[in-house]
Chimera marker file (.cmm) of the C-alpha trace (Angstrom):
<marker_set name="trace">
<marker id="1" x="0.207" y="0.090" z="0.016" r="1" g="1" b="0" radius="0.5"/>
<marker id="2" x="1.797" y="2.784" z="-1.163" r="1" g="1" b="0" radius="0.5"/>
<marker id="3" x="-0.649" y="5.486" z="0.214" r="1" g="1" b="0" radius="0.5"/>
<marker id="4" x="-0.013" y="4.570" z="3.859" r="1" g="1" b="0" radius="0.5"/>
<marker id="5" x="3.485" y="4.636" z="3.367" r="1" g="1" b="0" radius="0.5"/>
<marker id="6" x="3.425" y="8.137" z="1.920" r="1" g="1" b="0" radius="0.5"/>
<marker id="7" x="1.238" y="9.200" z="4.726" r="1" g="1" b="0" radius="0.5"/>
<marker id="8" x="4.025" y="8.311" z="7.369" r="1" g="1" b="0" radius="0.5"/>
<marker id="9" x="6.642" y="10.372" z="5.308" r="1" g="1" b="0" radius="0.5"/>
<marker id="10" x="4.451" y="13.383" z="4.925" r="1" g="1" b="0" radius="0.5"/>
<marker id="11" x="3.053" y="13.207" z="8.390" r="1" g="1" b="0" radius="0.5"/>
<marker id="12" x="5.609" y="15.096" z="10.482" r="1" g="1" b="0" radius="0.5"/>
<marker id="13" x="5.800" y="17.889" z="7.593" r="1" g="1" b="0" radius="0.5"/>
<marker id="14" x="1.553" y="18.120" z="7.845" r="1" g="1" b="0" radius="0.5"/>
<marker id="15" x="1.903" y="18.391" z="11.544" r="1" g="1" b="0" radius="0.5"/>
<marker id="16" x="4.569" y="21.262" z="11.294" r="1" g="1" b="0" radius="0.5"/>
<marker id="17" x="2.608" y="23.299" z="8.993" r="1" g="1" b="0" radius="0.5"/>
<marker id="18" x="-0.572" y="22.658" z="10.958" r="1" g="1" b="0" radius="0.5"/>
<marker id="19" x="0.967" y="23.945" z="14.105" r="1" g="1" b="0" radius="0.5"/>
<marker id="20" x="2.299" y="26.654" z="12.094" r="1" g="1" b="0" radius="0.5"/>
<marker id="21" x="-0.823" y="27.696" z="10.849" r="1" g="1" b="0" radius="0.5"/>
<marker id="22" x="-2.573" y="27.361" z="13.902" r="1" g="1" b="0" radius="0.5"/>
<marker id="23" x="0.032" y="29.263" z="15.866" r="1" g="1" b="0" radius="0.5"/>
<marker id="24" x="0.027" y="31.791" z="13.119" r="1" g="1" b="0" radius="0.5"/>
<marker id="25" x="-3.985" y="32.155" z="13.433" r="1" g="1" b="0" radius="0.5"/>
<marker id="26" x="-3.703" y="32.336" z="17.284" r="1" g="1" b="0" radius="0.5"/>
<marker id="27" x="-1.168" y="35.033" z="17.315" r="1" g="1" b="0" radius="0.5"/>
<marker id="28" x="-2.560" y="37.146" z="14.671" r="1" g="1" b="0" radius="0.5"/>
<marker id="29" x="-6.331" y="36.771" z="15.138" r="1" g="1" b="0" radius="0.5"/>
<marker id="30" x="-6.436" y="35.683" z="18.771" r="1" g="1" b="0" radius="0.5"/>
<marker id="31" x="-3.754" y="38.122" z="20.428" r="1" g="1" b="0" radius="0.5"/>
<marker id="32" x="-4.136" y="40.875" z="17.469" r="1" g="1" b="0" radius="0.5"/>
<marker id="33" x="-7.448" y="41.203" z="16.454" r="1" g="1" b="0" radius="0.5"/>
<marker id="34" x="-9.780" y="39.893" z="19.479" r="1" g="1" b="0" radius="0.5"/>
<marker id="35" x="-8.376" y="42.463" z="21.873" r="1" g="1" b="0" radius="0.5"/>
<marker id="36" x="-9.417" y="45.244" z="19.267" r="1" g="1" b="0" radius="0.5"/>
<marker id="37" x="-12.589" y="43.899" z="18.659" r="1" g="1" b="0" radius="0.5"/>
<marker id="38" x="-13.203" y="43.341" z="22.411" r="1" g="1" b="0" radius="0.5"/>
<marker id="39" x="-12.364" y="46.947" z="22.939" r="1" g="1" b="0" radius="0.5"/>
<marker id="40" x="-14.582" y="48.058" z="20.298" r="1" g="1" b="0" radius="0.5"/>
<marker id="41" x="-17.634" y="46.136" z="22.103" r="1" g="1" b="0" radius="0.5"/>
<marker id="42" x="-16.165" y="47.385" z="25.499" r="1" g="1" b="0" radius="0.5"/>
<marker id="43" x="-16.373" y="51.110" z="24.302" r="1" g="1" b="0" radius="0.5"/>
<marker id="44" x="-19.775" y="50.540" z="22.695" r="1" g="1" b="0" radius="0.5"/>
<marker id="45" x="-21.164" y="49.196" z="25.971" r="1" g="1" b="0" radius="0.5"/>
<marker id="46" x="-19.701" y="52.090" z="28.015" r="1" g="1" b="0" radius="0.5"/>
<marker id="47" x="-21.091" y="54.600" z="25.246" r="1" g="1" b="0" radius="0.5"/>
<marker id="48" x="-24.452" y="52.976" z="25.686" r="1" g="1" b="0" radius="0.5"/>
<marker id="49" x="-24.093" y="52.868" z="29.323" r="1" g="1" b="0" radius="0.5"/>
<marker id="50" x="-23.257" y="56.444" z="29.362" r="1" g="1" b="0" radius="0.5"/>
<marker id="51" x="-26.036" y="57.174" z="27.084" r="1" g="1" b="0" radius="0.5"/>
<marker id="52" x="-28.396" y="55.380" z="29.349" r="1" g="1" b="0" radius="0.5"/>
<marker id="53" x="-27.292" y="57.330" z="32.465" r="1" g="1" b="0" radius="0.5"/>
<marker id="54" x="-27.394" y="60.608" z="30.712" r="1" g="1" b="0" radius="0.5"/>
<marker id="55" x="-30.965" y="59.970" z="29.578" r="1" g="1" b="0" radius="0.5"/>
<marker id="56" x="-31.993" y="58.956" z="33.203" r="1" g="1" b="0" radius="0.5"/>
<marker id="57" x="-30.377" y="62.187" z="34.215" r="1" g="1" b="0" radius="0.5"/>
<marker id="58" x="-32.305" y="64.226" z="31.673" r="1" g="1" b="0" radius="0.5"/>
<marker id="59" x="-35.260" y="62.502" z="32.674" r="1" g="1" b="0" radius="0.5"/>
<marker id="60" x="-34.852" y="63.450" z="36.305" r="1" g="1" b="0" radius="0.5"/>
<marker id="61" x="-34.201" y="67.075" z="35.352" r="1" g="1" b="0" radius="0.5"/>
<marker id="62" x="-37.325" y="67.069" z="33.189" r="1" g="1" b="0" radius="0.5"/>
<marker id="63" x="-39.233" y="65.544" z="36.191" r="1" g="1" b="0" radius="0.5"/>
<marker id="64" x="-37.719" y="68.321" z="38.340" r="1" g="1" b="0" radius="0.5"/>
<marker id="65" x="-38.548" y="71.092" z="36.071" r="1" g="1" b="0" radius="0.5"/>
<marker id="66" x="-42.131" y="69.898" z="35.887" r="1" g="1" b="0" radius="0.5"/>
<marker id="67" x="-42.435" y="69.719" z="39.623" r="1" g="1" b="0" radius="0.5"/>
<marker id="68" x="-41.108" y="73.380" z="39.514" r="1" g="1" b="0" radius="0.5"/>
<marker id="69" x="-43.619" y="74.269" z="36.948" r="1" g="1" b="0" radius="0.5"/>
<marker id="70" x="-46.427" y="72.797" z="38.836" r="1" g="1" b="0" radius="0.5"/>
<marker id="71" x="-45.378" y="74.460" z="42.007" r="1" g="1" b="0" radius="0.5"/>
<marker id="72" x="-45.062" y="78.037" z="40.012" r="1" g="1" b="0" radius="0.5"/>
<marker id="73" x="-48.442" y="77.230" z="38.396" r="1" g="1" b="0" radius="0.5"/>
<marker id="74" x="-50.077" y="76.616" z="41.839" r="1" g="1" b="0" radius="0.5"/>
<marker id="75" x="-48.510" y="79.592" z="43.143" r="1" g="1" b="0" radius="0.5"/>
<marker id="76" x="-49.600" y="81.907" z="40.303" r="1" g="1" b="0" radius="0.5"/>
<marker id="77" x="-53.114" y="80.512" z="40.703" r="1" g="1" b="0" radius="0.5"/>
<marker id="78" x="-53.200" y="81.187" z="44.301" r="1" g="1" b="0" radius="0.5"/>
<marker id="79" x="-52.018" y="84.835" z="43.734" r="1" g="1" b="0" radius="0.5"/>
<marker id="80" x="-54.648" y="85.151" z="40.921" r="1" g="1" b="0" radius="0.5"/>
<marker id="81" x="-57.257" y="83.926" z="43.348" r="1" g="1" b="0" radius="0.5"/>
<marker id="82" x="-56.122" y="86.262" z="45.919" r="1" g="1" b="0" radius="0.5"/>
<marker id="83" x="-56.106" y="89.180" z="43.552" r="1" g="1" b="0" radius="0.5"/>
<marker id="84" x="-59.655" y="88.116" z="42.247" r="1" g="1" b="0" radius="0.5"/>
<marker id="85" x="-60.755" y="87.963" z="46.113" r="1" g="1" b="0" radius="0.5"/>
<marker id="86" x="-59.357" y="91.584" z="46.729" r="1" g="1" b="0" radius="0.5"/>
<marker id="87" x="-60.899" y="92.867" z="43.542" r="1" g="1" b="0" radius="0.5"/>
<marker id="88" x="-64.401" y="91.200" z="44.715" r="1" g="1" b="0" radius="0.5"/>
<marker id="89" x="-64.022" y="92.961" z="47.915" r="1" g="1" b="0" radius="0.5"/>
<marker id="90" x="-62.731" y="96.553" z="46.617" r="1" g="1" b="0" radius="0.5"/>
<marker id="91" x="-65.876" y="96.393" z="44.018" r="1" g="1" b="0" radius="0.5"/>
<marker id="92" x="-68.346" y="95.254" z="46.874" r="1" g="1" b="0" radius="0.5"/>
<marker id="93" x="-66.845" y="98.243" z="49.046" r="1" g="1" b="0" radius="0.5"/>
<marker id="94" x="-66.875" y="100.517" z="46.196" r="1" g="1" b="0" radius="0.5"/>
<marker id="95" x="-70.668" y="99.361" z="45.544" r="1" g="1" b="0" radius="0.5"/>
<marker id="96" x="-71.656" y="99.735" z="49.270" r="1" g="1" b="0" radius="0.5"/>
<marker id="97" x="-70.091" y="103.256" z="49.229" r="1" g="1" b="0" radius="0.5"/>
<marker id="98" x="-72.320" y="104.255" z="46.088" r="1" g="1" b="0" radius="0.5"/>
<marker id="99" x="-75.467" y="102.688" z="47.513" r="1" g="1" b="0" radius="0.5"/>
<marker id="100" x="-75.009" y="104.438" z="50.751" r="1" g="1" b="0" radius="0.5"/>
<marker id="101" x="-74.547" y="107.554" z="48.983" r="1" g="1" b="0" radius="0.5"/>
<marker id="102" x="-77.494" y="106.858" z="46.706" r="1" g="1" b="0" radius="0.5"/>
<marker id="103" x="-79.698" y="106.044" z="49.918" r="1" g="1" b="0" radius="0.5"/>
<marker id="104" x="-78.623" y="109.218" z="51.818" r="1" g="1" b="0" radius="0.5"/>
<marker id="105" x="-79.601" y="111.287" z="48.639" r="1" g="1" b="0" radius="0.5"/>
<marker id="106" x="-82.682" y="109.439" z="48.060" r="1" g="1" b="0" radius="0.5"/>
<marker id="107" x="-83.654" y="109.829" z="52.197" r="1" g="1" b="0" radius="0.5"/>
<marker id="108" x="-82.823" y="113.532" z="51.746" r="1" g="1" b="0" radius="0.5"/>
<marker id="109" x="-85.306" y="113.782" z="48.854" r="1" g="1" b="0" radius="0.5"/>
<marker id="110" x="-88.051" y="111.872" z="50.743" r="1" g="1" b="0" radius="0.5"/>
<marker id="111" x="-87.462" y="114.067" z="53.809" r="1" g="1" b="0" radius="0.5"/>
<marker id="112" x="-87.741" y="117.025" z="51.592" r="1" g="1" b="0" radius="0.5"/>
<marker id="113" x="-90.684" y="115.817" z="50.089" r="1" g="1" b="0" radius="0.5"/>
<marker id="114" x="-92.448" y="114.842" z="53.374" r="1" g="1" b="0" radius="0.5"/>
<marker id="115" x="-91.723" y="118.395" z="54.395" r="1" g="1" b="0" radius="0.5"/>
<marker id="116" x="-93.312" y="119.945" z="51.402" r="1" g="1" b="0" radius="0.5"/>
<marker id="117" x="-96.354" y="117.374" z="51.803" r="1" g="1" b="0" radius="0.5"/>
<marker id="118" x="-96.382" y="118.246" z="55.266" r="1" g="1" b="0" radius="0.5"/>
<marker id="119" x="-96.503" y="121.900" z="54.283" r="1" g="1" b="0" radius="0.5"/>
<marker id="120" x="-99.026" y="121.761" z="51.627" r="1" g="1" b="0" radius="0.5"/>
<marker id="121" x="-101.322" y="119.694" z="53.954" r="1" g="1" b="0" radius="0.5"/>
<marker id="122" x="-100.832" y="122.041" z="57.107" r="1" g="1" b="0" radius="0.5"/>
<marker id="123" x="-101.833" y="124.614" z="54.334" r="1" g="1" b="0" radius="0.5"/>
<marker id="124" x="-104.617" y="122.866" z="53.137" r="1" g="1" b="0" radius="0.5"/>
<marker id="125" x="-106.128" y="122.188" z="56.329" r="1" g="1" b="0" radius="0.5"/>
<marker id="126" x="-105.745" y="125.769" z="57.574" r="1" g="1" b="0" radius="0.5"/>
<marker id="127" x="-107.666" y="126.772" z="54.180" r="1" g="1" b="0" radius="0.5"/>
<marker id="128" x="-110.364" y="124.140" z="54.886" r="1" g="1" b="0" radius="0.5"/>
<marker id="129" x="-110.849" y="125.359" z="58.467" r="1" g="1" b="0" radius="0.5"/>
<marker id="130" x="-110.923" y="128.815" z="57.074" r="1" g="1" b="0" radius="0.5"/>
<marker id="131" x="-113.511" y="127.799" z="54.752" r="1" g="1" b="0" radius="0.5"/>
<marker id="132" x="-115.322" y="125.656" z="57.029" r="1" g="1" b="0" radius="0.5"/>
<marker id="133" x="-115.373" y="128.666" z="59.584" r="1" g="1" b="0" radius="0.5"/>
<marker id="134" x="-116.733" y="130.952" z="56.951" r="1" g="1" b="0" radius="0.5"/>
<marker id="135" x="-119.500" y="128.227" z="55.942" r="1" g="1" b="0" radius="0.5"/>
<marker id="136" x="-120.226" y="127.658" z="59.557" r="1" g="1" b="0" radius="0.5"/>
<marker id="137" x="-120.599" y="131.475" z="60.269" r="1" g="1" b="0" radius="0.5"/>
<marker id="138" x="-122.767" y="132.027" z="57.090" r="1" g="1" b="0" radius="0.5"/>
<marker id="139" x="-124.959" y="128.944" z="58.293" r="1" g="1" b="0" radius="0.5"/>
<marker id="140" x="-125.340" y="130.353" z="61.695" r="1" g="1" b="0" radius="0.5"/>
<marker id="141" x="-126.250" y="133.810" z="60.179" r="1" g="1" b="0" radius="0.5"/>
<marker id="142" x="-128.877" y="132.288" z="58.054" r="1" g="1" b="0" radius="0.5"/>
<marker id="143" x="-130.392" y="129.668" z="60.392" r="1" g="1" b="0" radius="0.5"/>
<marker id="144" x="-130.016" y="131.502" z="63.516" r="1" g="1" b="0" radius="0.5"/>
<marker id="145" x="-129.930" y="135.161" z="62.215" r="1" g="1" b="0" radius="0.5"/>
<marker id="146" x="-127.137" y="135.623" z="64.456" r="1" g="1" b="0" radius="0.5"/>
<marker id="147" x="-123.806" y="136.950" z="63.568" r="1" g="1" b="0" radius="0.5"/>
<marker id="148" x="-121.091" y="134.675" z="65.012" r="1" g="1" b="0" radius="0.5"/>
<marker id="149" x="-117.439" y="135.798" z="65.543" r="1" g="1" b="0" radius="0.5"/>
<marker id="150" x="-114.457" y="134.753" z="63.361" r="1" g="1" b="0" radius="0.5"/>
<marker id="151" x="-112.781" y="133.111" z="66.534" r="1" g="1" b="0" radius="0.5"/>
<marker id="152" x="-115.916" y="131.462" z="67.745" r="1" g="1" b="0" radius="0.5"/>
<marker id="153" x="-116.461" y="129.906" z="64.156" r="1" g="1" b="0" radius="0.5"/>
<marker id="154" x="-112.742" y="128.750" z="63.907" r="1" g="1" b="0" radius="0.5"/>
<marker id="155" x="-112.954" y="127.092" z="67.808" r="1" g="1" b="0" radius="0.5"/>
<marker id="156" x="-116.175" y="125.283" z="66.522" r="1" g="1" b="0" radius="0.5"/>
<marker id="157" x="-114.787" y="123.856" z="63.361" r="1" g="1" b="0" radius="0.5"/>
<marker id="158" x="-111.513" y="122.842" z="65.330" r="1" g="1" b="0" radius="0.5"/>
<marker id="159" x="-113.538" y="120.876" z="67.723" r="1" g="1" b="0" radius="0.5"/>
<marker id="160" x="-115.665" y="119.434" z="65.312" r="1" g="1" b="0" radius="0.5"/>
<marker id="161" x="-112.407" y="118.355" z="63.389" r="1" g="1" b="0" radius="0.5"/>
<marker id="162" x="-110.899" y="117.048" z="66.596" r="1" g="1" b="0" radius="0.5"/>
<marker id="163" x="-113.925" y="114.828" z="67.587" r="1" g="1" b="0" radius="0.5"/>
<marker id="164" x="-114.656" y="113.688" z="64.206" r="1" g="1" b="0" radius="0.5"/>
<link id1="1" id2="2" r="1" g="1" b="0" radius="0.2"/>
<link id1="2" id2="3" r="1" g="1" b="0" radius="0.2"/>
<link id1="3" id2="4" r="1" g="1" b="0" radius="0.2"/>
<link id1="4" id2="5" r="1" g="1" b="0" radius="0.2"/>
<link id1="5" id2="6" r="1" g="1" b="0" radius="0.2"/>
<link id1="6" id2="7" r="1" g="1" b="0" radius="0.2"/>
<link id1="7" id2="8" r="1" g="1" b="0" radius="0.2"/>
<link id1="8" id2="9" r="1" g="1" b="0" radius="0.2"/>
<link id1="9" id2="10" r="1" g="1" b="0" radius="0.2"/>
<link id1="10" id2="11" r="1" g="1" b="0" radius="0.2"/>
<link id1="11" id2="12" r="1" g="1" b="0" radius="0.2"/>
<link id1="12" id2="13" r="1" g="1" b="0" radius="0.2"/>
<link id1="13" id2="14" r="1" g="1" b="0" radius="0.2"/>
<link id1="14" id2="15" r="1" g="1" b="0" radius="0.2"/>
<link id1="15" id2="16" r="1" g="1" b="0" radius="0.2"/>
<link id1="16" id2="17" r="1" g="1" b="0" radius="0.2"/>
<link id1="17" id2="18" r="1" g="1" b="0" radius="0.2"/>
<link id1="18" id2="19" r="1" g="1" b="0" radius="0.2"/>
<link id1="19" id2="20" r="1" g="1" b="0" radius="0.2"/>
<link id1="20" id2="21" r="1" g="1" b="0" radius="0.2"/>
<link id1="21" id2="22" r="1" g="1" b="0" radius="0.2"/>
<link id1="22" id2="23" r="1" g="1" b="0" radius="0.2"/>
<link id1="23" id2="24" r="1" g="1" b="0" radius="0.2"/>
<link id1="24" id2="25" r="1" g="1" b="0" radius="0.2"/>
<link id1="25" id2="26" r="1" g="1" b="0" radius="0.2"/>
<link id1="26" id2="27" r="1" g="1" b="0" radius="0.2"/>
<link id1="27" id2="28" r="1" g="1" b="0" radius="0.2"/>
<link id1="28" id2="29" r="1" g="1" b="0" radius="0.2"/>
<link id1="29" id2="30" r="1" g="1" b="0" radius="0.2"/>
<link id1="30" id2="31" r="1" g="1" b="0" radius="0.2"/>
<link id1="31" id2="32" r="1" g="1" b="0" radius="0.2"/>
<link id1="32" id2="33" r="1" g="1" b="0" radius="0.2"/>
<link id1="33" id2="34" r="1" g="1" b="0" radius="0.2"/>
<link id1="34" id2="35" r="1" g="1" b="0" radius="0.2"/>
<link id1="35" id2="36" r="1" g="1" b="0" radius="0.2"/>
<link id1="36" id2="37" r="1" g="1" b="0" radius="0.2"/>
<link id1="37" id2="38" r="1" g="1" b="0" radius="0.2"/>
<link id1="38" id2="39" r="1" g="1" b="0" radius="0.2"/>
<link id1="39" id2="40" r="1" g="1" b="0" radius="0.2"/>
<link id1="40" id2="41" r="1" g="1" b="0" radius="0.2"/>
<link id1="41" id2="42" r="1" g="1" b="0" radius="0.2"/>
<link id1="42" id2="43" r="1" g="1" b="0" radius="0.2"/>
<link id1="43" id2="44" r="1" g="1" b="0" radius="0.2"/>
<link id1="44" id2="45" r="1" g="1" b="0" radius="0.2"/>
<link id1="45" id2="46" r="1" g="1" b="0" radius="0.2"/>
<link id1="46" id2="47" r="1" g="1" b="0" radius="0.2"/>
<link id1="47" id2="48" r="1" g="1" b="0" radius="0.2"/>
<link id1="48" id2="49" r="1" g="1" b="0" radius="0.2"/>
<link id1="49" id2="50" r="1" g="1" b="0" radius="0.2"/>
<link id1="50" id2="51" r="1" g="1" b="0" radius="0.2"/>
<link id1="51" id2="52" r="1" g="1" b="0" radius="0.2"/>
<link id1="52" id2="53" r="1" g="1" b="0" radius="0.2"/>
<link id1="53" id2="54" r="1" g="1" b="0" radius="0.2"/>
<link id1="54" id2="55" r="1" g="1" b="0" radius="0.2"/>
<link id1="55" id2="56" r="1" g="1" b="0" radius="0.2"/>
<link id1="56" id2="57" r="1" g="1" b="0" radius="0.2"/>
<link id1="57" id2="58" r="1" g="1" b="0" radius="0.2"/>
<link id1="58" id2="59" r="1" g="1" b="0" radius="0.2"/>
<link id1="59" id2="60" r="1" g="1" b="0" radius="0.2"/>
<link id1="60" id2="61" r="1" g="1" b="0" radius="0.2"/>
<link id1="61" id2="62" r="1" g="1" b="0" radius="0.2"/>
<link id1="62" id2="63" r="1" g="1" b="0" radius="0.2"/>
<link id1="63" id2="64" r="1" g="1" b="0" radius="0.2"/>
<link id1="64" id2="65" r="1" g="1" b="0" radius="0.2"/>
<link id1="65" id2="66" r="1" g="1" b="0" radius="0.2"/>
<link id1="66" id2="67" r="1" g="1" b="0" radius="0.2"/>
<link id1="67" id2="68" r="1" g="1" b="0" radius="0.2"/>
<link id1="68" id2="69" r="1" g="1" b="0" radius="0.2"/>
<link id1="69" id2="70" r="1" g="1" b="0" radius="0.2"/>
<link id1="70" id2="71" r="1" g="1" b="0" radius="0.2"/>
<link id1="71" id2="72" r="1" g="1" b="0" radius="0.2"/>
<link id1="72" id2="73" r="1" g="1" b="0" radius="0.2"/>
<link id1="73" id2="74" r="1" g="1" b="0" radius="0.2"/>
<link id1="74" id2="75" r="1" g="1" b="0" radius="0.2"/>
<link id1="75" id2="76" r="1" g="1" b="0" radius="0.2"/>
<link id1="76" id2="77" r="1" g="1" b="0" radius="0.2"/>
<link id1="77" id2="78" r="1" g="1" b="0" radius="0.2"/>
<link id1="78" id2="79" r="1" g="1" b="0" radius="0.2"/>
<link id1="79" id2="80" r="1" g="1" b="0" radius="0.2"/>
<link id1="80" id2="81" r="1" g="1" b="0" radius="0.2"/>
<link id1="81" id2="82" r="1" g="1" b="0" radius="0.2"/>
<link id1="82" id2="83" r="1" g="1" b="0" radius="0.2"/>
<link id1="83" id2="84" r="1" g="1" b="0" radius="0.2"/>
<link id1="84" id2="85" r="1" g="1" b="0" radius="0.2"/>
<link id1="85" id2="86" r="1" g="1" b="0" radius="0.2"/>
<link id1="86" id2="87" r="1" g="1" b="0" radius="0.2"/>
<link id1="87" id2="88" r="1" g="1" b="0" radius="0.2"/>
<link id1="88" id2="89" r="1" g="1" b="0" radius="0.2"/>
<link id1="89" id2="90" r="1" g="1" b="0" radius="0.2"/>
<link id1="90" id2="91" r="1" g="1" b="0" radius="0.2"/>
<link id1="91" id2="92" r="1" g="1" b="0" radius="0.2"/>
<link id1="92" id2="93" r="1" g="1" b="0" radius="0.2"/>
<link id1="93" id2="94" r="1" g="1" b="0" radius="0.2"/>
<link id1="94" id2="95" r="1" g="1" b="0" radius="0.2"/>
<link id1="95" id2="96" r="1" g="1" b="0" radius="0.2"/>
<link id1="96" id2="97" r="1" g="1" b="0" radius="0.2"/>
<link id1="97" id2="98" r="1" g="1" b="0" radius="0.2"/>
<link id1="98" id2="99" r="1" g="1" b="0" radius="0.2"/>
<link id1="99" id2="100" r="1" g="1" b="0" radius="0.2"/>
<link id1="100" id2="101" r="1" g="1" b="0" radius="0.2"/>
<link id1="101" id2="102" r="1" g="1" b="0" radius="0.2"/>
<link id1="102" id2="103" r="1" g="1" b="0" radius="0.2"/>
<link id1="103" id2="104" r="1" g="1" b="0" radius="0.2"/>
<link id1="104" id2="105" r="1" g="1" b="0" radius="0.2"/>
<link id1="105" id2="106" r="1" g="1" b="0" radius="0.2"/>
<link id1="106" id2="107" r="1" g="1" b="0" radius="0.2"/>
<link id1="107" id2="108" r="1" g="1" b="0" radius="0.2"/>
<link id1="108" id2="109" r="1" g="1" b="0" radius="0.2"/>
<link id1="109" id2="110" r="1" g="1" b="0" radius="0.2"/>
<link id1="110" id2="111" r="1" g="1" b="0" radius="0.2"/>
<link id1="111" id2="112" r="1" g="1" b="0" radius="0.2"/>
<link id1="112" id2="113" r="1" g="1" b="0" radius="0.2"/>
<link id1="113" id2="114" r="1" g="1" b="0" radius="0.2"/>
<link id1="114" id2="115" r="1" g="1" b="0" radius="0.2"/>
<link id1="115" id2="116" r="1" g="1" b="0" radius="0.2"/>
<link id1="116" id2="117" r="1" g="1" b="0" radius="0.2"/>
<link id1="117" id2="118" r="1" g="1" b="0" radius="0.2"/>
<link id1="118" id2="119" r="1" g="1" b="0" radius="0.2"/>
<link id1="119" id2="120" r="1" g="1" b="0" radius="0.2"/>
<link id1="120" id2="121" r="1" g="1" b="0" radius="0.2"/>
<link id1="121" id2="122" r="1" g="1" b="0" radius="0.2"/>
<link id1="122" id2="123" r="1" g="1" b="0" radius="0.2"/>
<link id1="123" id2="124" r="1" g="1" b="0" radius="0.2"/>
<link id1="124" id2="125" r="1" g="1" b="0" radius="0.2"/>
<link id1="125" id2="126" r="1" g="1" b="0" radius="0.2"/>
<link id1="126" id2="127" r="1" g="1" b="0" radius="0.2"/>
<link id1="127" id2="128" r="1" g="1" b="0" radius="0.2"/>
<link id1="128" id2="129" r="1" g="1" b="0" radius="0.2"/>
<link id1="129" id2="130" r="1" g="1" b="0" radius="0.2"/>
<link id1="130" id2="131" r="1" g="1" b="0" radius="0.2"/>
<link id1="131" id2="132" r="1" g="1" b="0" radius="0.2"/>
<link id1="132" id2="133" r="1" g="1" b="0" radius="0.2"/>
<link id1="133" id2="134" r="1" g="1" b="0" radius="0.2"/>
<link id1="134" id2="135" r="1" g="1" b="0" radius="0.2"/>
<link id1="135" id2="136" r="1" g="1" b="0" radius="0.2"/>
<link id1="136" id2="137" r="1" g="1" b="0" radius="0.2"/>
<link id1="137" id2="138" r="1" g="1" b="0" radius="0.2"/>
<link id1="138" id2="139" r="1" g="1" b="0" radius="0.2"/>
<link id1="139" id2="140" r="1" g="1" b="0" radius="0.2"/>
<link id1="140" id2="141" r="1" g="1" b="0" radius="0.2"/>
<link id1="141" id2="142" r="1" g="1" b="0" radius="0.2"/>
<link id1="142" id2="143" r="1" g="1" b="0" radius="0.2"/>
<link id1="143" id2="144" r="1" g="1" b="0" radius="0.2"/>
<link id1="144" id2="145" r="1" g="1" b="0" radius="0.2"/>
<link id1="145" id2="146" r="1" g="1" b="0" radius="0.2"/>
<link id1="146" id2="147" r="1" g="1" b="0" radius="0.2"/>
<link id1="147" id2="148" r="1" g="1" b="0" radius="0.2"/>
<link id1="148" id2="149" r="1" g="1" b="0" radius="0.2"/>
<link id1="149" id2="150" r="1" g="1" b="0" radius="0.2"/>
<link id1="150" id2="151" r="1" g="1" b="0" radius="0.2"/>
<link id1="151" id2="152" r="1" g="1" b="0" radius="0.2"/>
<link id1="152" id2="153" r="1" g="1" b="0" radius="0.2"/>
<link id1="153" id2="154" r="1" g="1" b="0" radius="0.2"/>
<link id1="154" id2="155" r="1" g="1" b="0" radius="0.2"/>
<link id1="155" id2="156" r="1" g="1" b="0" radius="0.2"/>
<link id1="156" id2="157" r="1" g="1" b="0" radius="0.2"/>
<link id1="157" id2="158" r="1" g="1" b="0" radius="0.2"/>
<link id1="158" id2="159" r="1" g="1" b="0" radius="0.2"/>
<link id1="159" id2="160" r="1" g="1" b="0" radius="0.2"/>
<link id1="160" id2="161" r="1" g="1" b="0" radius="0.2"/>
<link id1="161" id2="162" r="1" g="1" b="0" radius="0.2"/>
<link id1="162" id2="163" r="1" g="1" b="0" radius="0.2"/>
<link id1="163" id2="164" r="1" g="1" b="0" radius="0.2"/>
</marker_set>
């Protein structure tokens, strides 16, 4: 068998080239390229981790900004409510002042009108007494034929008006 004999002759040479090829691959790829690839992967992982940390920090800042905004918004709303209450109170006070002034003016007009009515009523009553006294004196003169004095006629009319 010539193939077996040939294998034995080339066996040592094949092992040598096999070891040389595996050695070359180990040193070039294993020791040269793998650390570079691993370094790139580690750098990528570090960048991703840094980006995630930066995103978490940005979310935290955004949450803080939103909380600050909500606090400022609540304070602004409270200030606006206080201003609204104050404006309502001032408007109510101004309205009360105008209403009191209008009430005083109306009361003065009513008092003046009542005084005019009383004066007119007193004048009318005096006129009625005068006319009634004249009418009573004329009736006494026609019926009894006696002339009554003005004072007696006025006293009689006043007594009749007082007793109804």
